C-alpha positions as CSV (number, residue, x, y, z in Angstrom):
1,M,17.6,-35.9,132.7
2,D,19.9,-34.0,135.2
3,R,22.9,-32.5,135.2
4,K,25.5,-34.4,136.8
5,E,29.1,-33.9,137.9
6,I,31.3,-37.3,137.2
7,G,34.7,-36.1,138.4
8,G,37.6,-35.4,136.9
9,G,36.0,-31.6,136.0
10,I,32.9,-33.5,133.7
11,V,29.8,-32.6,133.5
12,V,27.1,-34.5,131.9
13,N,23.9,-32.8,130.5
14,D,23.7,-29.3,131.8
15,L,21.4,-27.6,129.6
16,E,24.1,-24.4,129.5
17,D,26.6,-26.6,128.2
18,G,24.6,-28.1,125.4
19,D,23.5,-24.8,124.0
20,E,27.1,-23.3,124.2
21,I,28.2,-26.7,122.6
22,A,25.9,-26.8,120.1
23,L,26.4,-23.1,119.2
24,L,29.9,-23.2,118.5
25,A,29.2,-26.6,116.2
26,G,27.3,-25.1,114.5
27,T,23.8,-27.0,115.4
28,D,21.0,-27.3,117.6
29,F,20.2,-28.6,121.7
30,N,17.3,-30.0,122.6
31,S,17.5,-30.5,126.2
32,K,14.6,-33.3,126.2
33,V,16.5,-35.9,123.6
34,D,19.9,-34.7,123.6
35,I,22.9,-35.2,126.2
36,S,25.9,-33.0,126.5
37,I,29.4,-33.7,128.3
38,C,31.5,-30.9,128.9
39,R,34.9,-30.4,130.6
40,Y,35.9,-27.6,133.0
41,K,39.2,-26.7,134.2
42,E,38.9,-23.8,137.2
43,G,35.4,-23.4,136.8
44,R,36.0,-22.4,132.8
45,R,34.1,-24.1,129.9
46,L,37.5,-26.0,127.8
47,G,34.9,-28.1,125.3
48,G,32.7,-31.0,125.0
49,V,30.2,-32.8,123.1
50,I,27.0,-33.5,122.4
51,Y,25.4,-36.4,121.1
52,Q,22.0,-36.7,119.0
53,N,19.3,-38.6,116.8
54,F,20.2,-42.2,118.8
55,T,18.8,-44.8,116.9
56,G,19.9,-47.9,118.9
57,E,22.0,-48.5,116.4
58,S,24.0,-45.6,115.8
59,I,24.2,-41.4,117.0
60,A,25.1,-38.6,116.2
61,M,28.6,-36.6,118.0
62,H,29.6,-33.1,117.6
63,S,32.3,-31.3,119.5
64,A,33.4,-28.0,120.4
65,S,35.7,-26.5,122.2
66,W,37.1,-23.0,123.5
67,D,40.5,-24.1,124.3
68,P,43.0,-26.2,122.5
69,H,43.3,-29.1,125.5
70,W,40.0,-29.2,126.4
71,I,40.5,-32.8,125.7
72,N,41.8,-35.3,128.5
73,R,42.1,-38.7,129.3
74,D,39.3,-38.5,131.2
75,M,36.9,-36.8,128.9
76,M,38.0,-39.3,125.8
77,F,37.4,-42.3,127.9
78,V,33.8,-40.4,128.7
79,C,33.1,-39.1,124.9
80,F,33.4,-42.8,123.8
81,D,32.3,-44.6,126.7
82,Y,29.2,-42.8,127.0
83,P,27.7,-44.0,123.4
84,F,29.5,-47.4,123.4
85,N,29.0,-48.8,126.5
86,Q,26.5,-46.9,128.2
87,L,24.3,-46.7,125.4
88,G,25.3,-50.1,123.3
89,V,25.0,-47.9,119.8
90,K,27.9,-49.8,116.8
91,R,28.3,-46.6,115.3
92,I,28.6,-43.0,115.6
93,F,28.4,-40.3,112.7
94,G,30.0,-36.5,112.4
95,Q,29.2,-33.8,110.1
96,V,32.0,-31.3,109.1
97,P,32.3,-28.8,107.2
98,E,34.7,-29.7,103.9
99,D,36.4,-26.5,105.0
100,N,36.7,-27.1,108.5
101,W,40.2,-28.6,108.5
102,H,41.4,-28.3,112.1
103,A,37.8,-30.2,112.5
104,Y,38.1,-33.1,109.9
105,M,42.0,-33.9,111.0
106,F,40.9,-34.0,114.7
107,N,38.1,-36.6,113.8
108,T,40.5,-38.7,111.6
109,K,43.1,-38.8,114.6
110,L,40.4,-39.8,117.0
111,G,39.4,-42.9,114.1
112,F,36.8,-41.4,112.2
113,K,36.7,-42.2,109.2
114,Q,35.2,-40.3,105.8
115,I,32.3,-42.2,104.4
116,A,30.4,-39.5,102.5
117,R,30.3,-36.3,100.8
118,I,27.4,-34.4,100.3
119,E,27.3,-31.0,98.5
120,G,25.8,-27.6,99.4
121,V,24.8,-28.6,102.7
122,Y,26.7,-25.3,104.2
123,K,26.4,-21.7,103.6
124,H,28.4,-20.5,100.1
125,N,28.1,-24.3,98.9
126,I,30.2,-25.8,101.1
127,A,30.0,-29.7,100.9
128,C,29.6,-31.8,104.0
129,I,31.8,-34.9,105.0
130,V,30.3,-37.9,107.0
131,M,32.7,-39.3,109.2
132,R,31.7,-42.9,111.0
133,M,33.4,-44.6,113.8
134,E,32.4,-48.2,114.4
135,R,32.9,-49.6,117.6
136,D,35.3,-52.4,117.0
137,D,37.5,-49.8,115.7
138,C,37.3,-47.4,118.6
139,R,40.8,-47.2,119.9
140,M,39.7,-44.2,123.0
141,L,37.8,-47.8,124.5
142,K,41.1,-48.7,125.2
143,V,42.0,-45.4,127.2
144,K,42.3,-45.7,131.3
145,P,40.7,-42.6,132.9
146,R,42.2,-41.2,135.9
147,N,39.4,-39.5,137.7
148,V,35.8,-41.2,136.2
149,Q,34.6,-44.3,136.3
150,S,32.2,-45.7,133.8
151,Y,28.5,-43.9,134.7
152,S,25.0,-44.6,134.0
153,S,23.1,-41.8,132.5
């Protein structure tokens, strides 16, 4: 899939974005099957998400940011429009190291719910918190973007 600018400073599927988001999120990015969405302002990468492990029913989502104000209305719309409306998944999963309270609270505020805790997944025996958002519970689908429309990948 090719890099695509969709407005509002949002870039979809740039290989370097995918690699950088994955690095910061502590995962890998496979450009053959994974998707990245990244927000820029004045040419500077602010933050983004990558999607992995699409099954038809669900997909995994990882986020990372370089700026505390990386997410705006347009980015919020695109981040949830893509998996729920474009791919048609019923749920999104995320994994958070138990000691990353900021990421846990961010996901909770978005509407993700903790569904499992797995001991010893990360270095130093840190547990993994598995979180899930169901399509029917996604408040973000009601967000009205200012500069982007729903797009097809």
